[in-house]
N, C-alpha and C positions, 0 to 999 in steps of 0.2 A: 684662237676656235673658230671653226668655221659655222656661220647661221643657217639654217635654211630659209630662205628670203620665202617664206609662205603665211598669206593672210588666214588667222588664227583663229576662233572663238574659244574662249575664256568658259568653262563651264564647271561645276562642281558633283560631288557624290560624298555620301556621307553611309557610311556602313558600320553596324553594330561588332564589338570586337570579339563576338563568337565566332560572325562570318569571316572578318580576316586572318583569324586565324588558323581557319580548317586548310583542308589541302585541296578540297574541291573549293574553286571559287563559287561565288552567291551568282545566281542565276541570270543576276542581270549582268554581270560579269563574262557570263557564257553568251547570252543572247547580243551584246554588245559588239564584243570582239568577235562573234561569225555575222553579224550584219555588216563590221567594218571591212571583213576578208573578201565578202561576198559585191560589196560594194567597190572593189578593188580591182575586180577583174579587168582589163583591158580591154576596149568594144573596138579596139581598131585589128583583134583578129577572134576572128568564128569561135575557136576551141580553145581559146587563153585557159589558164587554170591559176594557182597559189595555193600555196600551203605555209599554213605557220603556228610554231608556237611562243610559248609566253610564260615566262617562269618567275616569280615572287618569292627568294628562296624565305623557307621559313614559313611560307603562307600558301601559296598555292600553286599550280601548274596546270595550264590551258593548253591545248591542240585545235587546228582546225584544219578545214578543204573546204576549196569550193573549183566549180570547174574540172577540166580537164588534165589529166598528169601525162597522156598522150595522146595527141591531136590527131591522128591517123591521118595524116595526110601524106604517109608512105606506105607503101606495101609492105614493107617489113614489120610493122608495128602495127598492131589494132587500136583503134579508139581506145583510153580508158577513164575512168573518173579518178580527179586527182583523191590522193588518200594522204593521211598526216605521216604514216609511215614508209613514204612513198624515198628514194633515195634520189638523186639527185647532184651535177657536176656544182660544186660550192665555188668555181672561180676564183678571184683574187682574196676570197678567204684565207685562202691557201699561203696565204705571206703572213699570215696571224702565226699558222703552224711552220713555215718556213724561218721566222723570226725567234720564236723559241727554240727550234734546233742551233742555230747559230749562238745563241745566249747561253743555253747548255754547253756547249762547245768549250764558252768562254769561262764557266763556272768550272769547269774541268782540265782546265789549265791549259788547253789543245791550239785557243788563238785569242787574238783580243781586239775587240772591233773598231780598234786604232789601230790597228798593221794594213797596212798597204796589201792590195790584190796580188800583189806580184812576188809575195813571198808563196800563193800557192796556186798561181798560173805559170805556165811555162811561159818565157819570155816574147815567143814570136805572137801570143795569143793576143797578149798586154801591149804589147810596141808596136807592131802591123793591122791588126783587127780592132783591138780598140783605140789606140794610139790617142790615149789623153793627154792635154796639153801640160798637167799636172799630178800631182799623186792620186791616186782613186784610194779610199780606206772601205774596210769592209761596213762601217759603218755609213760612208756614202750612198752603197747601195740599198742599206736596211733602209734607210729615210730618202730614198729619192732623191738627192743631192749630186750624184756622181756625175751629173751631164751625159750623159750614156744613152740614147737614144733608144726610142720602144719599138720593140720589133713587131708590135701589132698596126707599128705607123706606114710600116715597109709592104707597100702597095701589092710589090710582086709577090711577097711570100705570103699574103695573105690570099692573092689570088691564086699562089700551087695550095693555099690550105682550103678554099672553096672549092677548087676544082677537083680537087685530089683530098680528101677529107680522111681515107683511110693509109694515106701514106703517114709515114714514120720518119721523125724529126731527131735530129741528135741536137745535145745541150750548144756543139759547137757550133752548128747550124741556127740554133735560136739567139747564140751571141752574136752571127756574123747578118742575121739578119736587122739587130738593133744597131750593131757598131759601124755595121757598113751605110748607117746613111750621115756618119760623122759628128765630133762632138757638139751638142744644144752647148754647152757653158761650160765654162773650168770648173773642177771638183769644189762643190761648195759655195758655188756664187750665184744659186739658185735652187729652184726648187723644180722638178720636172719628173712627173708619174712615167715609171717605164718599167713593162716586165723585163724587160733585158736581164735588169739588177738582179731577180732574184732565179734569172738562168744561172747567173754570174755564181751566184750564192749557193745554188742547188753545185752549180761542178766543185766548188770550195768543199764545199760536206765530204763530198764523194773522195777529194782528196784529202783532206786530213783522215778521215774516217776508212778508208781504203775498200769501203760499201759501199752500194748502190744510194742515191739520196732516199728512196722512198723505202730501203729498210733501214736506215739511221731514222726517219720521220716516225716509220712505226715502230720500231724498238723506243723512243722516246715517248711519243704521246697516244699514239693507237693502243699497242698492246697493256701499258698501266694502267689506261683509264679503263682498259676493256671497251672502244667502240667497236661494237659488233658491226657495225653497220657501214662504218668509215673504213675506206681502204684509198691506195693509189691505184686504179684498175691496170689491168696488162694486157685487158680485153678492148678492144672498140666499143663493145657493147656493155652498157650498164647493169649486170647482173638484177637480177629479180625486179620488183616494183617499182616502177620510176620516173620521172618527171623528164618531156621531152625538153628539147632547147631547138627553138623558131626564131627566126632573125629576116627582120623585113628587109632587101637591099635594092629595092623596087619590084622583089616580087618574094614570095615567104620561102624561104627555106629549111629545110630539117639538115640540122648539126646534130642529133642525137646521138649517132652513131660516129662516133670519130676515133683516129687514132689517139690514146690519151699522150701520147710521145708531144704534141700538137701544144701543151700546155705545160711540160715538164719543169716544177719550181716555182712556179707562179699561179697555178689553177688547175693543178690535174686531181687534186682532193675529191673523192665522192661521198656523201655521208649523209647527214638524216636531220632534221631541226633539233630532233630532240638529241643528237648524238653532240652537235657542235654546242650546244647549249650547255652540255655537259664538260664539254672540253673549256668554253671560256669561261664556266664557274671554276672547273679546277687549276686553272691558268690565274686566274684572281685573288684564289684561295692559297695562293704557292704551292700549289701539290704537283707544278711542272719544274719549275724557277722558284730561284730563290728572291727575297725582299730585293737585295741589290741589281739581280736582274730586271725585277718587273718594273723597279724604279727606271733603270735605264730605258727599257722597253717604252715607258710614260713619257719619256723626254723629250720634246720638242727644240731641237737646238735650233739658235735662228734663222729666219728666212724658209724653214720647211714648210709652212704654211698649212699647218694645224694636224702636220703628221710626225708622229711616233718613230719606232721601230716595230713596223709591221702593221700600226694600230694607227687609224684614222680619227680625229675627234671633229666632233660636230659638238652646236647649242640647238635646243628646240627651244623656245620661250624659255632661256635662259638657264635650261638644265644642260649637264654635259650626257653630251648622247656617243659612246665611243666606240668605235668596232670596224668592219671591215665591211664594204659590198664587194658583189662579183659581178660580172659579167659574161660568159662565155656562149652566146645566144642564148641566154637565159637570163635572168637577174634574180640576184638572191641578198640576204644583207644578215648580218650578225652584231648585235648590238649591244650595251649595257648602259642602261639609262639610270642616270646617278639622283634618283629623287626620294621623298621623304613623305608617303602621304600615308592616308587610311589602309589604303590597297593595298600599298608597297612601301611599308616603312623601308625595308633594306631596299630597295631599288628594284629593277626588274632587268630580266634578261628576252632577249627578240629574236628571233631567228626565223626567217623566211624566204621562200623561192617559187618567183611564175615561171613560168615556162617559154617565157619568151624575153628578148631581148631588148632591152630599154624601156621597163615599164619604168612608171611616174612613182616610182615606191616611196619614196619621200613625200607626196602628196596624201597616196592612197593609204597608207600603211605606220609610218614614222611620224610624221604629226599627229593622226586620229589617237593613235595608239597609246601615246604620251599625254594627251589632253584626256583623254579617258579615265587613263591609273592614276596621273595625278592631282588627283580631288583635291581643292581649296577651299575651306569650309570659310574663310573670310570673302571671297568670290560670291560665295552663296550671299552672306547677309549683305555685301554692297547692293547686287542686284535687284535684291527682295524688300528693301528696308521700308519704302514707299508703301508696298501692299494697295497702289490703287483697284490692281486685278486681282480679282479671285479665282483660283485654278486651281482645281479638284475635278473629282479624287486625282490624288497622286501620291502614288504609284497610280498607277490605271491600268483598265482593259479590255475597255470597250468604247467607252463614251469621254472624252473630256470637256467638263464644261468650263465658260472664261464668262465671270461676272464681273461687274460693274455698274456704280451708280446712274451711269447715263448710258447711252444708244448712239456713242460718237465715236464708236471704233472706225477706226480709216483700215488697218490691215492686221491680219494675221499671217505670221510667215513660220513655217514650223522647217525646221534643217537637222540634219542625222550627224554622227559625228564627224564626218568627214567636212563637213560644211555644204551638202546639197540638199538643196528645196526636197522637201517628202508634199504631196499634195492631199491631207485626210479632206473627206467631202464634210462642209462645213454650214452647217444650218442657223440660224438666227428667230428668235422666240423673248419677247419681253425683258432684254437689257442682258440676256443670256446668250451665248455664242457656243453651240456646241458641235463639238470635233469629234466624228468617225474614226476612231485611230483603230480598231480592232483588226483590220488588214494590215498595217506595217507590221516590220518585224519588232519583235519585243527588245529593249533595251534603252539606252540614253537619248533624249531629245532636246532642244532644244528650241523654245517658244517664244518668239521676241512678237509682242503686241504695242502697235504704235496708233495713238491718237492725238491727232494734230502735229506738234514740234515735242511731245512727249511718247519715251518709248520706254519697255519695259521688258528684261529677259529673265526666264526662266527656265531653268530646269527640270523635262518630265521624263518621270519613269515608267516605261511601258511593260509590264509584267504578265 
């Protein structure tokens, strides 16, 4: 398992069973998730934007947006506000869908993931272009242990895309961009993330099915699940309202309008946060592949660095966090958090997209959302057993009072769910500290009170 090495705050929430069972989340959840989203906007791009959906199975669904969808930095597209229904290029989340297609072909008896790739590709492509030192199997492509170099690391090919984003690219060219860099390591010797692996998988799908990779993915995933906002586009511009794609390479460039063949097989799907969650829930619930295939997809072979077959495995505060990130001049994520809390007794799904490349999604989305939703009643007891400081009213609307038996308070710190310090106006009178929290966004906060060497932490709800 990979771990996100981020300093975190432990905090808790408790809600009534009635609220937990409703399809509409409690208002504090709405306010807190929106606050996390608002504070996740990258500061290095003036017109940044982000959208997010969270689904707690059997409990509730929430979607939100902040900032801009289209930044308006090109003549072709005027500036827009981000919307929860915006479509976007999902980037490498596409790999999850391609892996499903391969496993579906295996279920149908048309291949085995242990098959050598030369069973499905012409000899010259394997022997002359890819030129592996040992047998490359389909499984090696799925879990990035093939040793084939990443086409995205080929500076010549990358420059070609940046200078001519509307240019068309064949699978042959994509494979050449990767393999021409030489073998990184013998198959199954190590792990190395490579988009080229999935270009080859797309070619294998086409060879076996006799149809385009996009057609097979559509009939296997998009059509059965009625994902009406999901497609592999044939045009350079995403149809309908959508998020932009902006990348800082010394200056900001706009890659929102780009030939989709640039990403064939590894990052070419366009979707919405809601459709992505529908896809992932269906995958985990056995609607797309059977239990044997799902087990295969989750298998992490030795040396795969926490990567299954098109699935990436992380842990956040010891909780399993499984899915995939995507970046194609924007930044997206699709994950299932395997937590069991009062808010999310069956875990939760999360999908999001930033309109810029390289957003720090782990710090500003993944960690604070999981900490917020993974409430832990035991931690509340542990934090507040002394009750040296009285904090009231809680929940609070306007003024929060902190009362103690003496006047020796040394510091009061209030942080939001991402760990950022907020600054309510604090006044003092007769052993009571009065905090004006009326201007703060509604939601959950952590209040840390220090007196000499003693520190006490309280969870505070603003409603």
